N, C-alpha and C positions, 0 to 999 in steps of 0.2 A: 075582803071578799065582796062587801056591799058595793065598793067602787067598781069592781070588774063587772058585776051584774048590771050596773047602770050604763056601762059602755056597750054591752052586747047588742041592744036594740039598734044603735047607730051602725054597728058593724054589719048587722043583718040588712039594714036599709041600704048601706053602701054596696054590698054584694048584689042585692036585687037591682039596684040602679045600673051597676056595671053589666050585669047579665042582660038587662033590657037594652042598654046602649049597644052591646055586642050584637044582639039580634038585629037592631036597626042598621048597624054598620055593615053587617054581612048582607042584609037585604039590599042596601044601597050599592054595595060593591058588586053584587050579582047583576043588578040593573045596569050599572056602569060598564061592567065587562061585556054584557050582552050588547050594549050600544057600541062599545069599542070594536068588538068583533064585526058587528054589522058595518061599521065605517071602513073596515079593512076588506070587506067582501069585494070581489072583482066586479067592477062596474063598466070597465072598458078594456078592449083589446086593440092596441095600436100596431100598425104595420109600417115599416119603413117604405121608401119609394120602391115600386116594382115597375118593370118595363115590359116584361114578356106577357104576364097575365095580370088582370085586375086583382087587387088585394082581397076583394070580396070572395073570389074563388078560393083563395088560400084560407080565408077565415072560415069558410064552410067546412073545411077539413077538421076544425077543432070541435065541432059539435056544441053542446051546451056547456059553457064555462062561466058565463056571467052569474053572479050571485054566490059563487063558491068562495070559500076562504082561501087565500094564498097558501096557508099552511097545509091545506088538503091537496094541493097540486104540486107535483114535482116538475121543476123546470126541464129536467132531462127528458121527462115523458113528453112534454110539449114539443121539445126539439125533435125527438124521434118521430112523433106524429107528423110534424111538418115535413120532415125529410122523407116521409113515406110517399109524399106527393111526387109524381113523376117529374114535374118541372122544378123541383127544389133540390139544389145540389147541397146546400148547407143552411142551417138556421141557428140564429143566436137569440136566446130568450132571456128576458130580465124583468124583475119587479120594478115598477115605478110607483111608490106609495103616494097617496092612498088609492088602492083599488085598481091599479092600471098594470096590465101586462104589455110589455113592448117586445115586438118580434121583428128581427131583421133577417131578410132572406137573401141568399145568393142563388139567383135563378140560373137554370140551364138555358143557354142561348142556342136556338136552332141554327144549323148551318146548311141543312139540305132537306128536301122533301123526298120521300120514298114512294114511288108509284106502285102502291099495293092497294088492296081492297079490304079495309078502308085505308086511305092514305095516312101516313104518319110523318112526323118530323123527327129529325135526328140531330143530336148535338155533337160536339167535337170528340166526345168519348164514345160515340155510337150508341148512346142511350136513347131508347125509343120514347118519344114524346107524343102521346095520343092526341087526336083531333078533339079540341074542346071549342069547336066553332071559331077557330082562330087561323085556319089555313089561309084564308084570304088576306090575312094581315101581312103576309110575307111574300117577297119576291126572291126566291131562293133557287139554286140549282136543283134540278129534279133528277133523281137516280132512276133509270128505267131499264127494263129487261133483266131484272134480278129475280131470284126465286121468290114468288109471292106468297108462300105458305105462311099463314098468320102466326103459327106457333114459333116461327123464327124471329118474331118481333114482339116480345112480351112488353107491355107498357111499363115504363119506369125501370126497365132492365136493359142490359147491353144486348144489341142485336146479335143473333146467333149465326147469321150468314157470314161466312169468312170473306166473301167477295165484297159484301156491303161494308164490312169493317175496314177492309183495305182501301176502298174508295173514300170512306170518311177520313181515314188517315191522310190520304193524298189531299183531300179537300181542305182539311185543317191546315196542312202545310202551305197549300196555295193561298189560303186566306191570309196567312201571316206573311209569307215570303213573296207572293206574286198577286198582290191585291187587285191589280187592274184586271187580271185574268178571272179571278173569282167573281168580281163585280159584273163581268161581261159573260158569265157562264150560264147558259140556259139549261143545258142537259149534260149529264154524264151517263153514257150509255154502254151497256155490255152487249156486244154483238153476238150473233149466233155462233161465231167461232171463238167466243170467250175473249175477244179483243176489246180494249178500251177505246171509246170514241168520245170526244168532247164536241159539243155543239154550242157555238157562241150565240148570244142574243143579237148582236150587231150583224145584221144583213141576211142570213147567218153564215158562219164559217164552220166547216167540219174539220176536226183535227183527229187524225188516226194515230193512236199511241201504241197499238199492239198488245201483246200478252205480258211481256216482261219489261224490265228496266223502265217502268212507267215514270217513276219519279225523276230519274236521270234525264229522260226525254222531255219532261216538263221544264227542267232547268235549261236544257238546250233551247227549248222554245222561248224561254225568257230572254236568253242571250240573243237569239235570232231576232226577236222583236226590237231589242236595243239597237241592233245594227241596221234596222230598216230606216232609221232617221225619221223623216216626217210621215212615212207610211205606217200603216198598222196591219196587224195580222188579219184583221177583218177585211182588208183589201183583197184577200185571196178567197176563192170559193172553197178550197180545201187545202190542207197541209198534211202530207203523209210522212210520218216520222218513224215508220217501222223498219227502216233500213239503216245500217251502220254508216256513220259519217256523212249522211246526206239527208236533205229535206226535199221532198218532191212537192212543189207548190204549183197550184193552178190559179192564175189570175182571173179576175172577173171580166166578162165581156162588157165593153163600153157601149 
């Protein structure tokens, strides 16, 4: 019994030492964890290359993100936020540790200007792209004489005008299948008789397509131009394609 009593003080000292060590260890771990979390805090948001708008415009959509911990932010939320921007078709977001968010954007490419007040851009899906002081950056075909009501053209949404959507569909096909015409196209105009008219940039030339069979007439125009040889469709002051199996052409005066 005397031997056990002699060991008890050492046991008490050992327990006290372990308790004190545990307190110091927990305190150190808390400081370490705090520093570790701080090292993970978002310090930079990087964007891949953008060509339609400056990446700073897209970055402004994110609001205050720097200083947050990555664990407090869902990547899907960032993707959805970026895709809410009218000029963003899709976004891919990833973490690049330490403290970096990488964002890759697929931008909507304008293919036409719509002559409304205010003027807007349209992409190949007839999505309305609002003016962000960038209209002067583009030399695009202008759609004129269409219904100008602003509610038909909600920013970031598909245009509600049926005629505008039809024209965008034709323009998209022209851009892919008849690039020389698209690059020389100044205006796509809806006449008072609801007939489609193209006006070329070169000289200019007026091309009357009528109300129906517009796309088939554009294909006929392409074949007609191939058969001109060294001449071009801009060598004519106008081409009337509203009649079956014939093109009425008026040459320019020398």
